[in-house]
C-alpha positions in Angstrom: -2.5 -0.7 1.2 -0.8 -1.6 -2.0 -2.4 -1.7 -5.6 -2.8 -4.9 -7.5 -0.8 -5.1 -11.1 -2.9 -4.3 -13.7 -3.2 -4.4 -17.6 -1.4 -1.1 -19.6 -5.4 -1.1 -21.4 -6.6 -0.2 -18.1 -3.8 2.3 -17.1 -4.2 4.4 -20.7 -8.0 4.4 -19.7 -6.9 6.8 -17.1 -5.9 9.6 -19.9 -9.5 9.5 -20.4 -11.6 8.7 -17.7 -9.6 12.2 -16.2 -10.8 13.8 -19.2 -14.2 13.0 -18.0 -13.8 13.4 -14.5 -12.1 17.3 -14.8 -15.4 17.7 -17.3 -17.4 17.8 -14.2 -15.2 18.9 -11.6 -16.5 21.5 -9.1 -19.7 22.7 -7.7 -19.7 20.1 -5.3 -20.7 21.6 -1.7 -17.3 21.0 0.4 -18.8 20.0 3.3 -16.4 21.4 5.7 -16.8 20.9 9.2 -15.8 24.0 11.0 -17.6 22.7 14.6 -16.2 18.7 14.5 -17.9 17.0 17.2 -16.4 13.6 17.3 -19.4 11.8 18.6 -21.1 12.2 15.1 -24.1 12.8 16.2 -26.8 14.3 14.1 -30.0 15.0 16.7 -31.2 11.9 17.4 -31.8 11.2 13.6 -31.0 7.7 12.3 -28.2 7.4 9.7 -26.2 4.7 7.5 -22.4 5.5 6.6 -20.9 3.4 4.4 -16.9 3.2 4.4 -15.5 1.9 1.4 -11.6 0.0 1.7 -10.1 -2.4 -0.2 -7.2 -5.3 1.4 -6.9 -5.2 4.8 -7.1 -2.0 7.3 -8.3 -3.6 10.4 -11.5 -1.9 10.6 -13.9 -4.7 11.4 -14.6 -4.8 14.9 -13.4 -1.1 15.2 -16.9 -0.1 13.0 -18.6 -2.5 15.1 -17.5 -0.9 18.1 -18.4 2.8 16.8 -21.9 1.7 16.5 -22.1 0.6 19.8 -21.1 4.0 21.0 -23.5 5.9 18.2 -27.4 4.4 18.9 -28.1 6.2 15.8 -25.6 5.3 13.2 -25.4 2.2 11.5 -22.1 1.5 9.5 -22.0 -0.1 6.4 -18.4 -1.6 5.1 -17.6 -1.7 1.3 -14.5 -4.0 1.0 -13.3 -4.4 -3.1 -11.7 -7.3 -4.0 -8.6 -5.6 -4.8 -7.3 -1.4 -4.6 -7.7 -1.2 -8.5 -11.5 -1.7 -8.3 -11.8 0.2 -5.5 -10.1 2.9 -7.4 -11.5 2.4 -10.5 -15.3 2.7 -8.6 -14.4 5.7 -7.0 -13.1 7.8 -10.3 -16.6 6.5 -11.5 -18.5 7.8 -8.9 -16.9 10.9 -8.6 -17.3 11.7 -12.2 -20.9 10.9 -12.2 -21.4 13.0 -9.0 -22.9 9.9 -7.6 -22.6 6.5 -5.8 -19.6 7.2 -3.8 -19.1 6.0 -0.1 -19.1 8.3 2.6 -15.5 7.3 3.3 -13.3 6.3 0.7 -10.1 4.8 1.1 -7.4 5.9 -1.2 -4.4 4.6 -1.4 -0.7 6.1 -1.6 0.4 5.7 -4.8 -2.7 7.4 -6.4 -3.8 9.9 -4.0 -1.8 12.6 -6.1 -4.3 11.6 -8.8 -7.3 12.1 -7.2 -5.4 15.5 -5.6 -6.1 16.9 -8.7 -10.0 17.5 -7.7 -10.0 18.8 -4.6 -13.7 19.9 -5.2 -14.7 16.6 -5.1 -13.5 16.2 -1.2 -15.0 17.6 2.0 -11.7 19.5 3.3 -11.3 17.6 6.5 -8.5 20.6 7.9 -9.8 20.8 12.1 -7.4 22.2 14.8 -8.5 18.7 16.9 -6.3 16.5 14.4 -3.5 18.8 14.4 0.2 17.1 14.9 -1.7 13.9 15.4 0.3 12.8 11.7 4.0 12.4 10.9 4.6 15.8 8.3 5.0 14.0 4.9 1.6 12.4 5.7 0.1 15.6 6.2 1.6 17.0 3.6 1.1 14.4 0.9 -2.7 15.2 1.2 -2.6 18.9 1.5 -2.9 21.1 -1.4 -1.6 23.9 -2.3 -4.0 26.3 -0.7 -3.5 24.4 2.2 -6.8 22.0 2.1 -6.6 18.5 3.9 -8.1 15.9 1.5 -7.6 12.8 3.8 -6.8 11.5 7.2 -3.9 9.3 7.0 -4.3 5.7 8.3 -1.3 3.3 8.2 2.1 3.3 6.9 3.9 0.2 5.3 7.8 0.2 6.4 9.3 -3.0 4.8 11.0 -6.2 6.5 11.4 -9.4 5.1 9.1 -11.7 5.8 10.7 -15.7 5.2 9.8 -18.9 6.2 12.1 -20.9 8.9 11.8 -24.2 8.2 12.4 -23.6 4.4 15.5 -21.8 5.5 16.7 -24.9 7.8 16.4 -27.3 5.3 18.8 -25.5 3.0 20.9 -24.6 5.4 20.8 -21.3 6.2 19.9 -19.4 9.8 16.6 -19.9 11.0 17.0 -17.4 14.0 14.7 -14.2 12.7 18.3 -11.8 14.5 20.7 -13.9 12.8 18.6 -13.3 9.5 18.5 -10.0 9.8 22.6 -10.3 10.2 22.5 -13.0 7.1 20.1 -10.1 4.9 22.0 -7.1 5.9 23.2 -5.5 2.5 21.8 -3.8 -0.7 19.7 -5.4 -3.5 22.7 -7.6 -4.8 23.5 -8.8 -1.5 20.0 -9.9 -1.2 19.9 -11.8 -4.8 23.3 -13.1 -4.0 21.4 -15.2 -0.6 19.1 -16.3 -3.0 21.4 -18.1 -5.4 22.6 -19.9 -2.4 19.0 -20.8 -1.1 17.7 -21.9 -4.6 20.9 -24.3 -4.8 19.8 -26.2 -1.6 16.2 -26.3 -2.1 13.1 -27.0 -4.2 11.5 -23.5 -3.3 12.3 -20.4 -5.1 13.7 -17.4 -3.5 11.0 -14.7 -3.8 7.6 -15.0 -5.4 7.6 -12.7 -8.1 9.9 -9.6 -9.8 7.0 -7.3 -10.0 6.2 -7.8 -6.2 10.3 -7.0 -5.3 10.0 -4.3 -7.5 7.6 -2.4 -5.2 11.1 -2.5 -2.6 13.4 -1.1 -5.6 11.2 1.3 -6.5 10.4 2.9 -3.4 13.8 3.9 -2.7 14.4 5.8 -5.8 13.7 9.5 -4.9 12.5 10.4 -8.4 11.5 7.7 -10.5 9.0 8.2 -13.5 8.0 12.0 -12.9 10.1 14.9 -11.9 9.0 18.0 -9.7 7.9 20.1 -12.9 5.3 16.6 -13.9 7.8 16.0 -17.0 8.1 11.8 -17.5 11.5 10.7 -17.1 10.5 7.0 -16.5 11.5 6.0 -19.9 15.1 7.5 -19.8 16.1 7.4 -15.5 18.6 5.6 -15.9 18.3 4.5 -12.0 14.8 2.8 -13.2 16.6 0.5 -16.2 19.0 -0.4 -13.7 16.8 -1.3 -11.4 14.8 -3.2 -14.3 18.0 -5.3 -15.5 18.6 -6.0 -11.9 15.3 -7.9 -11.2 15.0 -9.4 -13.7 18.1 -10.8 -14.2 18.0 -12.4 -10.7 14.1 -13.5 -11.3 14.8 -15.3 -14.6 18.6 -15.5 -15.2 19.4 -17.2 -11.9 15.8 -18.4 -11.3 15.1 -16.7 -8.2 11.8 -16.3 -8.6 8.6 -18.4 -8.1 6.8 -16.3 -11.0 4.1 -15.7 -9.3 2.1 -12.8 -10.3 1.2 -11.3 -6.9 -2.3 -11.2 -6.0 -3.0 -13.4 -8.3 -4.7 -16.9 -7.6 -1.7 -18.9 -8.5 0.1 -16.2 -5.8 -2.6 -17.7 -2.9 -2.0 -21.2 -3.8 1.9 -20.7 -3.9 1.7 -19.8 -0.2 -0.2 -23.1 0.6 2.9 -25.1 -1.7 5.4 -23.4 0.1 6.4 -22.1 -3.1 9.2 -19.2 -2.2 11.1 -18.8 0.9 11.0 -14.9 1.5 8.7 -12.0 0.2 8.8 -8.0 1.5 6.7 -7.6 4.4 5.2 -3.8 5.0 3.3 -4.2 7.6 0.1 -4.3 6.0 1.2 -7.4 4.2 1.1 -9.7 7.3 -2.5 -9.8 7.4 -2.5 -10.8 4.2 0.2 -13.9 4.6 -1.8 -15.2 7.7 -4.4 -15.4 5.1 -3.5 -16.8 2.3 -0.8 -19.4 4.2 -3.7 -20.1 6.8 -2.5 -23.8 8.5 1.1 -23.8 7.0 3.9 -22.8 9.6 7.3 -21.8 9.7 6.4 -17.9 8.6 8.7 -15.2 10.7 9.5 -11.7 10.3 13.1 -10.3 10.0 14.0 -7.1 11.3 16.2 -5.9 8.0 15.7 -4.5 4.0 17.6 -4.4 1.6 18.8 -0.9 0.9 17.9 -0.2 4.1 14.6 1.6 4.9 11.9 1.5 2.6 8.0 2.3 2.6 5.4 0.5 0.2 1.8 1.6 0.1 -0.1 3.2 3.0 -3.4 5.0 2.6 -6.2 8.0 3.1 -9.3 8.1 4.4 -11.3 10.8 2.4 -14.9 11.9 2.8 -16.6 12.7 -1.1 -18.2 16.2 -1.0 -21.2 14.2 -2.6 -22.2 12.7 0.3 -25.6 13.4 2.4 -24.1 13.4 6.1 -20.2 14.9 5.3 -20.0 16.1 9.1 -20.9 12.5 10.2 -18.6 11.1 7.9 -15.6 13.6 9.3 -16.3 12.4 12.5 -16.1 8.5 12.0 -12.6 9.2 9.7 -11.2 11.5 12.4 -12.3 8.5 15.2 -10.8 5.7 13.2 -7.9 7.4 12.6 -7.4 8.6 16.1 -3.8 6.9 17.2 -6.0 4.5 19.7 -7.6 3.1 17.0 -4.8 2.5 14.8 -2.9 0.3 17.5 -6.4 -1.8 17.1 -6.3 -2.0 13.6 -2.1 -2.9 13.8 -3.2 -5.7 16.2 -5.8 -7.1 14.1 -4.7 -6.3 10.8 -0.6 -5.4 10.9 -1.9 -1.9 9.4 1.2 -0.1 11.0 -0.2 3.6 11.9 1.3 6.7 10.6 0.3 8.6 14.1 3.1 10.1 15.9 1.7 9.2 19.5 0.6 5.8 18.4 4.3 5.1 17.0 5.3 6.4 20.8 3.1 3.6 22.0 3.8 0.7 24.9 1.2 -1.5 23.0 2.5 -0.9 19.6 6.2 -1.6 20.6 5.3 -4.5 22.8 2.9 -6.2 19.7 3.7 -9.8 18.7 2.1 -11.9 15.6 1.2 -15.4 16.7 1.2 -16.8 12.8 5.0 -14.9 12.8 6.2 -17.4 15.5 5.7 -14.7 18.3 7.8 -11.8 16.4 7.8 -9.0 18.1 6.3 -7.2 14.9 5.6 -4.0 16.9 8.8 -3.4 17.4 10.4 -4.5 14.1 8.2 -2.1 12.2 9.2 0.8 14.6 12.8 0.0 13.6 12.1 0.1 9.9 9.9 3.1 9.9 12.8 4.6 12.0 15.2 3.7 8.5 13.0 5.3 6.0 15.5 8.7 5.3 12.8 10.1 2.4 9.3 9.8 0.8 9.6 9.1 -3.1 8.3 11.8 -5.2 5.0 10.8 -7.2 3.6 12.9 -9.8 -0.2 12.1 -11.4 0.9 9.9 -13.5 3.2 7.6 -10.9 0.3 4.9 -11.2 -0.3 4.4 -14.7 3.4 4.5 -14.7 4.6 2.3 -12.3 1.7 -0.3 -13.8 2.9 -0.1 -17.2 5.9 -1.3 -15.4 4.9 -4.1 -13.6 3.7 -5.6 -16.7 6.4 -5.3 -18.5 8.4 -7.1 -15.5 5.2 -9.7 -15.4 5.6 -10.5 -19.6 8.8 -11.8 -18.5 8.7 -13.1 -15.4 5.4 -15.0 -14.9 3.7 -15.0 -18.4 7.6 -15.8 -20.1 5.9 -14.2 -23.4 8.7 -11.6 -24.1 13.0 -11.3 -22.9 13.8 -8.0 -20.6 14.9 -6.0 -24.0 11.9 -6.5 -25.9 9.4 -6.0 -22.8 11.1 -2.9 -21.8 10.6 -1.4 -25.5 7.1 -2.1 -25.0 6.9 -0.4 -21.4 8.4 2.6 -23.6 5.5 2.5 -25.9 3.1 2.7 -23.2 4.3 5.5 -21.3 4.4 7.0 -24.4 1.1 6.5 -24.6 0.0 8.1 -21.7 1.1 11.5 -23.2 
């Protein structure tokens, strides 16, 4: 799942929050579970487990199912309105050593930030789950001394969602295989096709520069911080080149609808047919279906500019401060079982990260009625196989990327700056992070 855009004020405040969290780190019982019974039974004791998520995890029916399997357990689902708010709530709870849910979802872009405080989380390492996930998914949540902080939920292999009806009106092909062939190529090719589209349509080509940025930056192997932790975001030529490219397309070529992702205007844009294409990791399908309820014409093409790319994906963690760490781990184990992840994919399009799930006939045969019965299982398995590497993301990744998205928004959405002046503000914002 992907976090929403934040203001740089909130991003800079992360530094102060980090100091506060570090000051009260340690001392908590890690709640490791050497004999994890997946039943989650606690000797018949009636308990309530809280599960905190954001965006769409596809857990609503699963949590009800878990309750039906465990007479002594009630599960409360705490769903934040934005991923940003979920992140802030978790930071505050860990800093105060109280108030966290029994299970807390963490998005991949801010996982590294929380990995700095391993004593705040239970060690979820367990022979029962070894080999369940792709290696890179496990490695990202494992500390240097072997502590496993989180169980992987979904990944975010990306395709392109598009409005077939708007394509038809603009004289472009509408069949998803033909659209995939049309869009095959690099980012500049994607933008060039967009120029042809906007010349023949009243709609924009994509929703916003900051949304498109997510796909572009996740194809850069080392973008904002190098392996030593040094911030290179403002001096990395790849970052500046992509920044200039997306803003040229968005503003100069008028390909963007200028709708800040997750905003009310962005949601309205789906209903008003404001744009024809958007980047679609698997988890975005549920978001689009909800925002575009009643709108016909959406489809998914098995293609992505520049090849493969992963946007988002999350983990379930168990804060050590909880009263039911063992039972929470059992629930997290069950929720991230391949069988449950297939159900979550069918519910909301959250693409599984489990090795066994990727080979599931159920997954490969999955279709999505809202997207013109697109074979979404097959498409996203192909998109996952197109990913050749995972970008390096340092502890400051989230704050730096937020500052960059703010820079894009000032130009594309707010119209308060040109590309050059907004870049200068981005540089100042990154320097302020220390």
